[in-house]
N, C-alpha and C positions, 0 to 999 in steps of 0.2 A: 339232901345236901346238894345245892346247886353250885357247882364249881364255876368260877368265872371263865369267860371265854379266853382270857389270857392264859389260864392254866392249860386249856385244851389246845390252843394254838402253839404254845411252847411244847406241849407233849408231842404234837405232830412233827415238829422240827426234829426231836429226838427219835421219834418213831421211824422217820425216813432214814435215819442213820443206822437203823437196825433194832435189835432187841434192847439197846441201851435205853430206850424210852421207858421200859419197865424198870430198868435199874434206877432211873431218876425218880420215878413216881411209884415205887413199890409201896410206900406207906399209904399214899392216896388210893391205890388200888384196893387195899383192905378197907379204907374209910368209905369208899363208894358202897361196898357190900354192907358194911355195918349200918350206914345211914339208910340203905334200902333193905332193911332187915327182913321184911316179909318176902321180898323176891329171893333173898339169900336163903331163907328157911324153906321156901317152896322148892328151890333147886337142891338143897341139901337133902330134903326128904326123898326126892327122886333118886339121887345118887345112892342114898342109904338103902332104898328099896331094891336096888340092883346088886348090892354087895352082901347079901345074906350068904353065909357060908363061903365067903370070898377066898379064904386061905391066904396065901402069900400074894400081896398085891403090889404091882408096879404102877405108879401114877405118872402118866405122860403129860407134860405141861402143867406140873403141879403148882406153879406160881409160888406164892408165899406160904403155901401149906395151910391156908385158912380153912378150906373145905376139909382137909385131912384132920386138922385139929378139932373141928366141930364134930366130925364123924367119930373120932376117938372119944371125946368127952361126953357126947350126947347119946351115941349109939353103940359104943364099945367096938367100933370097927377100926382096926389098927392098920395104918398104911405107913410103912417105914421107908420105902424106896421110891425115889422120884427122879424124873428127868425134867430139866427146866433150862431154857436158853438164857434167861436173865440172871446174871450173877448176883444182883442185889436181891431179887426175889428168892433165889436159891438160898442166900444167906439167912433170910428170915425163916424159910422153911427148915433149915438146919437148926436154928434156935428153937424151933417148935418140935424138934426131935427126929427130923427126917434125915436120911442119907441121900443126898441129891447129886446127880451127875449134871454138870453144866454143859448142855448141848441141845441142839434142836431135836425134835422127835424124828426127823429124817436122818440126822447124822449119827445119833447115839447108837451104841451097841447095847441091846436089851438083854443079851445072854441067850443061852439055849436051855429050854425046859427048866427054868428056874422059878417060874411063877404059876399060880393058880388063876390069877386074874390080872389082866392088863386094862387099865382105866384111861380113857381119853375123855376128860371132862371139860367141855367148853373150848378145847384147843383145836379141833379139826378144821374150823374155818380159817385158822391162821397157818395151816399146812398146805404148801403147794403140792406136795407129793404124799397125799394120804395113803395111796396104794402101797408105797414103800414102807411107811410106818406100820401099816396093818400086816404086811408081810413079816416085818421084824417082830411084831407082837405074836404072830402065829408061831414063829420059831422059839420065842421066849416062853411060851406056855407049855405046861405039862399036858399030856393027853387028858382030855376031859375038861381042861381049863376053859375059861371064857374071856372074851373081850367085851368091854362095855364102852360104847361110843355115844357120847352125849353132846348135843349142840343145838343151835337154833336152825331149824330147817328153812331153806330158801322159800318154801311155799307157805310157811306159817304166817300168822298175823305180824309177829315181830319182823320176820324176814321180808315180808312184802312192804312193810312201812319203811324199813331201812332202805330197800331198793327204790322205793318211791322218792324218798328224800334224796337219794343219790341221783336219780333221774332229773329231778327239778333243781338240784344243786344247792339246796338249803333246807333247814328245818323251819324256816320262817315263811314258807310258801302258804298261801291261803288254803290250798288243798289239805294241808297238814294241821291247820289250826285246831286246837283242842283234841287232837287225835294221837299225839305222841306219848311215849312213856314219860314218867316223871323226870327222868334224866337220861335222854337218849345218847347213843354214841354220836360224837361229832362226825360231820361228813368226811373229814380227813381220815378218820380211823375206819369208817365204813368202807372207804375205798380200798383199804388194805386187806379186808376180809374176803375170803373165797367161799361165799355162801353156797352150799350144795343142797339139793333136794334130798328128801329121805330116800327116794328111789335110787339116786346116784350113790348114796352111802351104802345102801343095801347091795348094789351091784359090786362095789369095791370090797365089801366085807366077804361076799360070796366068792369073788375072784381070788381072795387071799386064802381060801380053803375052809372057811368057817361055815357051820350049818346050825340048824335048830334055832333060828332067829326068833326073838320075842321083842315086844315093844311096850314102852310106857312113856307117859308124858305128864307135863305140868305147865303152869302159866297158861291156863285155859282162858282166863279172863282177857278182855281186850287190853292191849298194851297200856292204854291210858288209865286202866284200873287195876293192873296186876300188882301194884304196890299196896293196895288197900287191905288185903288179908293173905294169910298163909294158905296155900292150896295143898291138898293131898294128891299124890300121884295117882294116875289111873291108867288102865291098859290102853294100848293103841298108839297111833301117831297121826290121827286125822284132825285134831283140833288144838293140840298144845303147841306152844312156842318154844318149849325146851323138851326135846325128845331123846329118849335113851333107846339104843338098839343093843341087845345082848345076844351074843352068838358064841358057839362052842367049837373047840378043836376036837373033832370026833376021832 
């Protein structure tokens, strides 16, 4: 699905107003993933592989609950609790069976020792204070519980191409010709993201008190080919553009 530039330019106007952009375009958010089904399924497979024996799960930045719905229907992984800053996204997630607190990941109260797993799927790059959110996750977890942090690493193929587009100011630059994903983020939204390296996220996770880190990854293919087929997750973080870090409250 190639959304017209007018959609993205309008989305940017609302994005700069805050999380209301996701309120306005909640349905289109789901449509993007559905149209890019292979990328969606590759990412869902990665998330599912990290949530075996997950117990009680809190999903931070759960969006419309699309991932959670697929995880329940296809993998039997139930996630009932979520935190989401967009009220319209949260409304859709509630219709999908979730109990959602409308707040940012930094502002929300996660509770104390209420969960076995806290999931950050795709939202860390939109958090200015990831350290605070990880600290809250640590408090919310029972002893032996785990945090799962999944995002596009700054050093990955996707991360590098996003930052190259940002540096040259456009996706239309000759250096990017025939190299971009099927439907890349618009420059305006790339500017809003706070891409972090895997090393930076490891440091923040360890500073929050977590240990026994493990890593898995997907979207190994070049960004311009990642939509062609569904990928199976594999161990490590050295080549994938969507990387999961799992760590435990010891």
